[in-house]
C-alpha positions in Angstrom: 0.5 10.6 9.5 -2.8 10.2 7.8 -3.4 7.1 6.0 -4.2 7.4 2.3 -6.1 5.1 0.2 -5.5 3.0 -2.5 -8.0 0.5 -5.0 -4.6 -1.6 -5.7 -1.1 -1.4 -3.5 2.2 -2.9 -4.5 5.2 -2.9 -2.4 8.5 -3.4 -3.8 11.0 -4.8 -1.5 15.6 -4.7 -2.1 15.0 -9.0 -2.5 13.3 -7.8 -5.9 9.6 -9.5 -4.7 7.0 -7.6 -5.3 3.8 -7.6 -1.9 -0.3 -7.1 -3.3 -2.6 -5.9 -1.3 -6.4 -4.8 -2.2 -8.8 -2.2 -0.8 -6.4 -0.8 2.0 -5.2 2.2 3.6 -1.2 3.1 3.6 1.3 5.6 5.0 4.4 5.5 3.7 7.6 6.2 5.3 11.1 6.8 4.5 12.5 3.4 3.4 9.3 1.7 4.4 5.3 1.1 4.5 2.7 0.5 6.8 -0.8 -1.5 5.4 -4.5 -0.8 6.9 -7.5 -2.5 6.4 -10.8 -0.9 8.0 -8.0 0.7 10.3 -6.5 -2.1 11.6 -2.1 -2.5 10.6 -2.4 -5.8 8.6 1.2 -5.2 7.5 4.1 -3.3 7.7 7.3 -3.4 5.9 11.0 -2.0 6.3 12.7 -3.2 3.7 10.8 -1.0 0.6 12.5 0.3 -2.5 9.1 1.8 -3.4 5.4 2.0 -3.9 2.6 2.1 -6.7 -1.2 2.7 -5.2 -4.0 2.7 -7.7 -7.5 3.9 -8.0 -9.5 2.1 -9.8 -12.3 4.6 -11.5 -16.1 4.2 -10.6 -17.7 2.5 -14.0 -20.8 4.8 -15.1 -24.3 3.3 -14.7 
């Protein structure tokens, strides 16, 4: 599975909590998500209701 990049990733959990990550890659799978930074796994959640990923626009000079 290929990882998708996100400037900001929000992971919404079944208990209504939200985990937030910045400048990461992630692989979503049914009911869960694995979060990577620099190719290293930094988090794995298996209680996911949904995710929201944001790619920020680059600033022009």
